[in-house]
N, C-alpha and C positions, 0 to 999 in steps of 0.2 A: 571606594572613593571615585569621584568623577575625574576623567581626563579629557579636557577640551582639545581641539586641534593643536598638535604640537608643531614646533618650527620645521620639522621634516615633512610636514604635510600629512601625517597620520590622522585619520578621522577620529572624532571623539569616541570615547568608550570608557569602560570601567578599568580600574587597576585591580588585577587579580592577586592571588597569594603567591609568595615565592615558590618556584618549582611547579606547583599544582595549577597556577593560573586561576581560571574561572570554573574549572571542572567541578569542584565541590558545590558551587552555587547552582550550576546547571543540573547536577544530579539530584540535589535536594528538591528542586522545583523547576523541571525543564520548561514547562509551558509558561510559568510565571517569568522565568528568566528571559526567554526569547521575546516575550511580549514587553517586558520592562526595558530591554535593550532598544526596541523600536520607539517606545514611548518617551524614553529619557534622552536618547541620543540622535534620533532621526533616521534618515533613509540609508545611510552608510555608517556602520558602527565597527570599531576595530578594538582588538585587545591582544595581548600576548598569552599564549598557552605553551606548555612544554614542547609541543610539536612545532611551534613557530607562530607567526601571526595569523589571526582569525578575523575575517571580515563578514559581517552580517548585512545582507542587502535586503531592504524592506520596501523598495519601490518596484512596481511591475516593469517599468522601462529598463531598469538596471538588470533585473532578473532575465528579461527577454534578451538583453545583450549577451549574457553569459550562456543561456540555454539554447538560444536560436541564432542571433545575429553573428556572434563570434564563437560559435560552439566548437569549432575545430581546435581552438586554443585551450579548451577546458577538458580535463580528465576527471574520472571519478575520484582519483586521488588516494594518497596513502592512508589517511584516516578512515575513509570508506572501506578500503581493502582490509585494514586491520580488523574491522568489525565483521565484514561479510565473507571474505575469502575462505576462512576456515570452514564455513558451512557450505557455501555455494561454489567454491573452487573458481574455475575460470569460465563459468557460464556467462550468458549474454548480459546478466546484471552487472558483472564485474569486468569483463574483458574489454580490451581497447583495440583500436586500429583494425588491421586486416582480419584478425581472428574474430573480432566482434562483427564486422561487416559480413564475413563468410557465414557465420553461424546464424546471425539474424536473418540473412537471406534464405538459409535452409529452413528456418522455422516459420518465417512469415506466411507462407501459403496456408498454414494451419489456422491463421486468423483472418484469412480473406473473406469477403462478403458471402460467397457461396458456401464455404465451410461453416461459417458462423450460423447461417440459416439452418444447416443440418443439426447443429447442436441444440437448437431451441427445444425440441421435443425431449431430448435427454435431460435438459435442465428442469423442465416441468415434471418429468417422470420421477427423477430422483427426489424432488421436493415432495411430490405426492406420496411416494413410498415412505418418506420420513414421517409425514403427517399421519399415516396409518398407524404409527406406533404411539401417537399422542392420545391421551385420555382426557375427556372433558373434565375440567376442574382441577387437573393436576398442575403442580409447579415444576417448570422445566428449567434446566441450565441453558438459557437461550443462546448465549455466545458459543458454548460447546456444541450445541445443535447446529448452528450455522457453520462452524468450522468443519463439522462432519459432512454436512450437505455440500459445501463448496469443494471439499477435498474429493468426495465421490464424483462430483460433476467433472472436475478437471481430469481425474483418472479415466473416467468413461469416455469423455469427449476427445481429449488430446492423445491418450495412450491406448484406448480401446480395451481397458481392463477394469475389473471390479476390485476395489481396494478395501472392502469392508473389514477384512481380517487384519488390516494393518493400520486402521484409523487410530487406535490407542497408542501404538508405537510411534507413529509420526507425530501425533499431538503432544505426547510427553517429551519426545526428543526436541521438538521445536520450542516447547516451554523451557526446557533446560537450557537450550542455546540462548534464548532471549534473556533469561535471568542472568546467565553468565556474562553476557555482553554489557550488562549494566554495571558490572564491578569496576570500580575506579582503577584497580590494579591492571585490569585488562586494557584499559584505555591509555594509561600513561607509562607503563613499564615496557621496555624493549620486547619485541616479539619472541626473542629466544628465552625469556625468563619463564620457567615452568610453573606458572601460578595455578591455583586450584580452579579458577575460572576457565583457563585454557585446557586443563584436563577434562573438565565437564563438556567443553565445546567439542573436543575430539571424540569423546564418548557419544555425544549426541549425533555427530556426523557419522560415526560407525554404524549406529542403529539405523539411520536413514539410508546409508549405503546398502545395508543388508536388504532392506525393502526394495530399493531401486534396482539392485543387481537382479533380484527376482523378476521385476517387471521387464527388464531388458532381456533376460533369458527367455521370457515368454514370447518375445517378439523377434528372437534372433534369426528366424528364417526369412525375415524381411518381406513377407508375403502380404502384409496389410498396409492400408493407407492411413497410418497414424504417425505421430511425431517421432516415436522411437524408431520405427522402421525406416523413416526418412533419414534420420541421423545415421543409422547403421549402414544404409546403402550409399551415403554421400561419399564423395571423393574430394580431396583437397587439390589445390592448383598443381601440386607435384605428382598427382595421380594416386596418392595413398588414401586409404580410408581414415575416418576419425578413429582415434584410439578409444578403447573402452572407457578410459578415464574422462575423455572429452565428452563422450555421449552421456556418461553418468552425471557430469557437472551440469549439462543442459537439462537433463531430466529432473535433477534435484532442484534446480532453479525454477523451472516451470511448475513443479509440484508444490513447492513451498510458496513462492511468490504468487502463483496463480490461484491460490485459494484463500490465503489469509486476509488480504486486503478487502476482498469482496465480503468475506464473513464479517469483518469489522464494520463495513458500511451497513450491512444488514442489521447488525447488532445495535449500532448507533441509531439507525432509523427506527427500530422498534422501541428503543429507549425514549426517543423524542416523541414518537406517536403516542406512547402511553402517557406522556405528560401534556399532550396537546390534543384532547379529544375532538375538538372541532376540526383539526386536520385529518384525524382518522375517519371522522364521519364523511368528510368530502372524498377521501381516498376510497372508502368502501362504496360510496355512491357511484363513483366512476367504475369500479370493478363490477358492480351489479349491472350497470348500464351496458358496459362493453362485453362482459363475459357471459352474462345471463346464466350463471351457475355452472358453466363449462370451464375446464382448465384453460389457462391462457395459451395462445399459440403465437407463432411468429407474426401471423397476420393481424393479431390484436395489438401488437406493440405500438404501432403509430397512433392508435387511439388511446393509449394509456399515458396521456400527456401529464396529468397531475401526478401519477405514480412516478414518472421521470423527474418531475419537479421536486417531489419529496426526497428523492435520492440525491439530486443536485444540491439541495439545501442542506441535507445531512452531511454531505462531503465538504460543503463550505464550512460549516460549523465544526465538524469533526473529521478532518481529512485523515484517512487511514494511514497515509504516510505524511507525517507532520512537517517534514523538512527535506530539502535536497542539498547535497554537498558536492562541490566541485573544487578543482585545483588547477590554476592556470599553468600551462606549460611555459609560456612566455609572459613577461609583464604586460599589463593591460591598464587602461584608464577607465574607471567606472565611476560615474557620478562626480567626476572632477578629481578623483583620488587615484593615485597610481597603486595598483595591486601587484605586488611582486610575484614572480614565478615561485611556485611551491607553497604559496599561502593557502589556507583553507577558507573557502567561501561557503557560507551558509545562507540558504534561501528558504524561509519557512512559510509553507502554506498556512499553517496555523495563525501566523501573524497577518499576512496579506489578506486572507479570506475574512478576517475580522476587523479590517481597517474601515473606519467611518468615512474615509474619503471616497471609498468605492461602493459602500453599502449603507443604506439608511438603517438605523437601529441594528447595528451589525451583530449583536449578541442574541437577537430574537430569532426564533425558528419560524420562518415565513416562506413556505414553498411558493406562494403566489407571487413573490418578488421576481421569479424567473420568467419575465416576459421577454418578447422579442426585442422590445425597446431597451431593457436593461442589458441584454446580451450585445446589442449593437453599441451601446455607450461604454461598456466596461473596457478599460485598458486590456490589451490582449492577455497579459499574465496576471490580472487581478484574480483570476480563478484558474488554478492549474493542479487539480487533484491527481492527475496522471503524469505530472511533469510536462515537458514540452521539448520541441526540437527533435533532432534525430534519435535522442535517447528517450523519447516519450515511451511510456509503457506499451509494449508490443501487444498486450492483451486488453487494451482499453475498451474496444467495442465488445469483446467477449464479456468483460466484467460488467459493463452497463446492461447488456442484454440479460446476463445471468441475474444480476441484482433486481432488475425489473420483473422478470418472470418468477423468481423466488418470492419476492415481496408480494406480488399479485396473488400467487398461489396460496400463500399463508393467510393473507388478510381477506381473501375471498371466503375462507373457511373458518377463521378463528379471530376472536378478539383477544388481545394480549394485555394482561394487567400486571404492571410492575409491582413486585413484592415490596411492601412498605419498608422504608429505610434503605433502599438500594440507591447508592450514589455512583456516579460515573467518574471514578478517580482513575486517571490514566498514567501509564508508564510511557516513556519515550526514549528509545534508542534508535530503532529502525522503524517500527510501526507504533501506532498509538494503541497499545493494548490495555484493556481494562485490568486494573489491579485485582479486582474481585469479580466473580461471576455475575452476569446480568440475569437475575432470576425472574421468570415470568410465569404467572398463572394463566393457563390457556382455557378459553371458553369457546365452545363451538357456536357459531353464529346461528345455527338452526335451533339452538336451545337457549340462547342468551337473551 
């Protein structure tokens, strides 16, 4: 049922079920639900859920207020912590206040311009090594391949380690965690209730910890210039070092968050390119012109403008993180409505990126739309695949460079053909994960 603005000034929105609220509707069709809320109710939508009031903001101006203009008033919030803290602990994705500022400051140099330049050759090398295992004409689990490539890149670049022996363990643990977080019982029952989903999450975290503890041990002498060594050598304001648990939480956060979203962007790009051959033709023409048969380097990146546009357009249509959640510490007024402290605020890239107010033919895959003129005219947060404000993704430049070099390396050597009948049906809790593998038949360009 529809609820229009009520006498207390609550924005319009749906009436949910008793106790469960709108959770069942969201879980049945998360992307349809968030899109329908914006289409039917406007730029500020509200409803009641078991955890309290929920507000969905669908206008870039309102989203900018929360993420940028008044960001100090907004926390990640209880709902966010319920989902992520069991896996990533108190890493920079979850932590708040002084702890977040301290640890982000410690990690930030690893993503500085000079360091990122150093990573470029690692990114190309890992991709080239992966392609050496491909056989012309074979069918590959492409998303699985991209998860492996990006995991190996993060481990080699940020931690100075090879992680090949642990790829399967990390992948299966992350999949188990993602599936467990989708369970309605995990989302609505009190944290102390020992549900099966929570047992599975603890089991997944234990498997990840076993891997990460080994990585930390390999860097325990602090002699190398990598993120783990930096964290091990760091001291807090009171002169103590970080605990092993604090170091572990940050490494787990970077390891998991640092590879999955880029893998998703690459998987979605390949899926879209396979359905739009004219875009692939233009992409390959740029690669042939710029690379001339050589692997891409950091020096080539400024010339790969169409490659970058393909990735931007991919993340517009299929943002790897489809939504951002915040919680106001104090009441605020957004879009003319008072938002109470402790409410859940949802801001969905999936909705804003597909809004016809900001993009012509918004459901079409058109990399050429990304002109300088469009970027000047877009409202600031009509496009925010990496979030925005102080909590913007710390690895955004790393991720864009990685995606550009990996995509260029692959498409310079291979044409990818989507296996007939493959649909991109997505799950949505934390990231936009494909429900089924994206299978591609790979054809070497020199024989295609």
